[in-house]
C-alpha positions as CSV (number, residue, x, y, z in Angstrom):
1,M,-30.6,-22.2,-2.4
2,K,-32.0,-19.2,-0.9
3,T,-29.6,-19.7,1.7
4,K,-26.3,-18.9,-1.1
5,S,-28.6,-16.1,-2.7
6,L,-28.5,-14.3,0.5
7,L,-25.6,-14.7,1.1
8,A,-24.3,-13.6,-2.9
9,G,-26.2,-11.0,-2.1
10,I,-24.7,-9.5,1.2
11,I,-21.0,-9.9,-0.4
12,L,-22.0,-8.0,-3.8
13,A,-24.0,-5.5,-1.3
14,T,-20.7,-5.2,0.7
15,S,-18.2,-4.7,-2.1
16,S,-20.2,-2.5,-4.2
17,S,-20.7,0.1,-0.8
18,V,-16.4,0.7,-0.7
19,A,-15.1,3.7,-2.0
20,F,-12.4,2.7,-5.1
21,A,-10.2,5.3,-2.9
22,D,-10.5,7.6,0.7
23,Q,-8.4,10.6,1.2
24,F,-6.6,10.7,4.0
25,Y,-4.1,13.5,5.0
26,I,-0.8,13.1,6.8
27,D,-0.3,15.3,10.6
28,V,4.3,15.4,10.8
29,G,3.4,17.3,13.6
30,V,5.6,20.2,12.4
31,D,4.9,23.7,10.3
32,F,7.5,23.2,7.4
33,G,6.3,25.8,5.7
34,D,4.4,26.4,2.3
35,N,1.4,25.8,3.4
36,A,-1.2,28.3,3.5
37,R,-3.2,26.1,1.5
38,N,-6.1,24.5,1.9
39,Q,-4.8,22.7,5.5
40,A,-6.8,19.8,6.3
41,A,-6.4,20.1,10.0
42,G,-3.7,22.3,11.0
43,A,-0.5,23.8,10.0
44,T,0.9,20.4,10.5
45,T,-1.0,18.6,8.4
46,T,-1.1,18.6,4.2
47,G,-4.4,18.4,2.9
48,W,-6.3,16.3,1.7
49,L,-4.7,14.0,-0.8
50,D,-6.2,11.2,-2.9
51,Q,-3.0,9.4,-3.8
52,A,0.5,9.4,-3.2
53,T,3.3,8.8,-5.9
54,Y,6.5,7.1,-6.0
55,N,9.8,5.7,-7.4
56,Y,11.4,2.7,-6.4
57,Q,14.3,0.7,-7.5
58,S,13.7,-3.5,-7.1
59,T,15.7,-7.0,-7.2
60,T,14.0,-10.1,-8.3
61,L,15.8,-12.7,-7.7
62,V,14.5,-16.0,-10.1
63,T,15.4,-19.3,-9.3
64,D,15.2,-21.1,-13.3
65,A,14.0,-24.9,-12.1
66,D,14.7,-25.6,-15.9
67,M,17.3,-24.9,-16.8
68,N,15.8,-22.5,-19.6
69,G,16.0,-19.3,-18.5
70,P,13.5,-16.6,-16.9
71,D,10.4,-18.0,-17.9
72,V,6.7,-18.8,-17.3
73,G,6.6,-21.0,-13.5
74,D,9.7,-19.8,-12.2
75,A,9.9,-19.2,-8.5
76,I,10.5,-15.4,-7.4
77,T,11.5,-13.1,-4.2
78,T,11.6,-9.0,-5.2
79,V,12.9,-7.0,-2.9
80,G,13.2,-2.8,-3.0
81,G,12.8,0.6,-1.2
82,F,15.9,2.0,0.5
83,T,19.2,0.6,1.9
84,D,20.9,3.9,2.6
85,V,20.6,7.1,2.8
86,A,22.3,7.4,-0.7
87,S,19.6,5.5,-2.5
88,L,16.5,7.4,-0.6
89,G,16.6,9.8,-4.1
90,F,15.7,6.7,-6.6
91,N,13.3,4.6,-3.6
92,A,10.4,7.7,-1.8
93,V,7.4,9.1,-2.6
94,E,7.6,12.2,-4.9
95,G,4.4,13.7,-4.3
96,F,0.9,13.2,-3.8
97,L,-2.3,13.8,-6.0
98,P,-5.3,16.2,-4.5
99,N,-8.6,16.3,-5.3
100,S,-10.1,18.1,-7.7
101,F,-10.5,21.3,-5.3
102,G,-6.7,21.7,-5.2
103,P,-3.8,22.7,-4.9
104,E,-3.8,20.9,-2.0
105,S,-1.1,22.0,0.8
106,D,1.7,19.6,1.2
107,N,3.6,21.2,4.3
108,G,7.1,21.8,2.7
109,Y,7.6,17.9,1.4
110,G,10.5,17.7,0.5
111,D,12.3,18.9,4.2
112,W,10.6,15.9,4.6
113,G,10.3,12.5,3.5
114,L,8.8,9.4,3.1
115,T,10.3,6.2,2.1
116,F,9.5,2.0,2.0
117,Q,11.1,-1.3,1.7
118,F,9.7,-4.1,0.5
119,E,10.1,-7.9,0.1
120,L,8.0,-10.2,-2.0
121,T,7.7,-14.0,-3.7
122,G,6.0,-15.4,-5.7
123,S,6.4,-16.6,-9.2
124,L,7.7,-14.7,-13.1
125,G,4.6,-14.5,-15.6
126,P,4.6,-14.4,-19.4
127,A,6.9,-11.3,-20.6
128,L,8.5,-11.3,-17.3
129,A,4.6,-10.9,-15.3
130,T,5.4,-10.8,-10.8
131,N,3.3,-12.9,-10.0
132,Y,3.3,-12.2,-6.2
133,T,1.3,-14.5,-4.0
134,S,2.6,-13.2,-0.3
135,G,4.8,-10.7,1.2
136,D,5.0,-6.7,3.0
137,I,5.8,-3.6,2.8
138,T,7.1,-1.3,5.6
139,F,6.8,2.7,5.0
140,F,8.5,5.3,7.0
141,Y,9.3,9.3,7.6
142,F,12.6,10.3,7.7
143,E,14.2,14.5,7.0
144,P,17.3,15.2,5.4
145,G,20.5,14.4,7.1
146,D,18.8,11.5,9.7
147,A,20.5,7.9,8.8
148,V,18.6,5.6,8.3
149,G,19.3,4.2,12.2
150,D,16.8,7.4,12.5
151,F,13.6,6.6,10.3
152,V,10.5,5.9,11.8
153,E,8.1,3.6,11.5
154,L,4.7,4.3,10.4
155,F,2.9,1.2,9.0
156,T,3.3,-2.2,7.0
157,L,1.1,-3.7,4.7
158,D,0.6,-7.4,4.3
159,F,-0.1,-8.6,0.7
160,L,-4.0,-10.1,-0.4
161,S,-4.2,-10.5,-3.4
162,I,-2.6,-8.6,-7.6
163,A,-4.1,-7.5,-10.3
164,Q,-1.6,-7.7,-13.8
165,S,-2.6,-4.8,-16.4
166,L,-0.2,-3.3,-19.2
167,G,1.4,-1.1,-16.8
168,G,2.5,-3.4,-14.5
169,P,0.9,-5.3,-11.2
170,S,-1.0,-3.6,-9.1
171,L,-0.8,-4.9,-5.6
172,R,-3.9,-5.2,-2.9
173,T,-3.2,-4.9,0.5
174,M,-4.2,-4.0,4.1
175,V,-2.4,-2.7,6.5
176,S,-1.2,-4.7,9.8
177,S,0.3,-2.2,12.0
178,V,1.4,0.4,12.4
179,G,4.9,1.9,14.3
180,A,5.5,2.4,17.6
181,G,7.3,5.5,17.0
182,T,6.6,9.5,17.1
183,V,6.9,11.5,14.3
184,N,8.1,15.4,16.1
185,G,5.7,14.6,19.0
186,V,3.0,12.8,16.6
187,A,2.7,8.9,17.5
188,A,3.5,7.4,14.2
189,G,-0.6,5.9,13.6
190,D,-1.7,9.4,13.7
191,V,1.0,10.5,11.0
192,F,-1.9,9.2,8.4
193,N,-5.8,9.9,9.1
194,F,-9.0,9.2,7.3
195,A,-12.3,10.7,7.7
196,D,-13.1,8.1,10.1
197,G,-9.9,9.1,12.1
198,S,-6.2,8.0,12.1
199,M,-4.5,5.3,11.0
200,G,-3.8,3.7,14.1
201,D,-7.3,4.4,15.5
202,L,-9.1,2.6,12.7
203,V,-6.2,-0.7,12.9
204,G,-6.7,-0.2,16.6
205,D,-10.7,-0.6,16.6
206,M,-10.2,-3.6,13.8
207,V,-10.9,-1.0,11.1
208,D,-9.7,-2.8,8.1
209,V,-7.2,0.0,5.9
210,F,-6.6,-1.5,2.4
211,S,-4.4,-0.3,0.2
212,F,-3.7,-0.2,-4.0
213,V,-0.1,-0.1,-4.7
214,D,1.0,0.1,-8.3
215,F,4.5,-0.7,-9.4
216,N,4.4,0.7,-12.9
217,T,7.3,-1.7,-15.0
218,D,8.6,-2.1,-18.3
219,P,10.0,-5.4,-19.4
220,A,12.2,-3.2,-21.6
221,D,14.2,-1.0,-18.1
222,V,14.6,-4.0,-16.7
223,T,18.3,-6.0,-16.9
224,I,19.0,-9.7,-16.8
225,T,21.9,-11.1,-15.3
226,N,23.2,-14.6,-15.1
227,N,24.6,-15.4,-12.1
228,F,25.0,-18.4,-13.0
229,D,24.2,-20.7,-10.0
230,G,20.9,-22.0,-11.3
231,T,19.1,-18.1,-10.7
232,F,18.9,-15.1,-12.6
233,T,18.9,-11.8,-11.2
234,L,16.0,-8.3,-12.5
235,Q,17.1,-5.5,-12.1
236,G,14.6,-2.1,-12.9
237,N,14.0,1.3,-12.2
238,H,10.3,2.4,-11.6
239,D,7.6,4.3,-10.3
240,G,3.9,3.6,-9.4
241,S,1.6,4.9,-6.4
242,I,-0.5,4.1,-3.7
243,S,-3.8,4.6,-2.5
244,F,-6.2,4.1,0.3
245,Q,-9.6,2.0,1.0
246,I,-11.7,1.9,3.3
247,P,-15.0,0.0,4.3
248,E,-17.5,2.6,4.9
249,P,-19.4,1.6,7.9
250,S,-22.7,0.9,5.9
251,S,-21.1,-2.0,4.3
252,L,-20.3,-3.5,7.9
253,A,-23.8,-3.0,9.0
254,I,-25.4,-4.5,6.0
255,L,-22.8,-7.5,6.8
256,G,-23.9,-8.0,10.4
257,L,-27.6,-7.7,9.9
258,G,-27.0,-10.8,7.4
259,L,-25.1,-13.1,9.2
260,L,-27.8,-12.6,11.7
261,G,-30.0,-13.5,8.9
262,L,-28.5,-16.7,8.2
263,G,-28.0,-17.5,11.5
264,G,-31.8,-17.4,12.2
265,A,-32.5,-19.5,8.7
266,A,-30.1,-22.2,9.8
267,R,-32.3,-21.9,13.6
268,R,-35.0,-22.6,11.3
269,R,-34.4,-25.6,9.1
270,K,-33.2,-27.0,12.6
271,S,-36.1,-27.0,14.2
């Protein structure tokens, strides 16, 4: 019982020392202008940001196992994000929300852009709620006039868990990899940066970079198409936001000390 109590205390202390959202800045390697305000790390960077907001289109294929129309328990696969250059207007980061000390620089955002693609699987819940259980989301950098093949992969988020709300699902994800390319001479893994280092450095050092990805969905905005083959297609235009979360070094130290304590307790019991 003591061991279980100790473990519970470690987990509680670790989780409670993780900030809800860590600020970040973006370094795109070029000063795009309109950048005199609150630069985070020089003229090629934005200011310190809290989150990015975006719009997106999604298409969900519903497997109607009970032949009763889209309802609770039906398997789903949702894809979304850009498919070609023409779709960028509906599938891209729209802007950033700065901290309370703003306004922060966006380094001429609009002369460069961020977009994404995703695929998620799971099942339907009540009122067409999407209960995802797996999938990933990949973010890209682009500039006007780029072909899709010129987009630079920045990072990929892997699904961890989901929380439902009246506004739609919020996904907890984790950065699983960073891209191998460069953005105006900046390594893809060094484009997004935190107080503790770049995303690429943190991932390389085995530090977990978590993210909250909100999908604001309204069933009233979703069109339902019967494919007459045992499946239905749900389509809609939505918006959302993304923020990041990194465990504080103190939480990792607490966890390490706790595990050492558990090891010692186990050895004492065996002796």
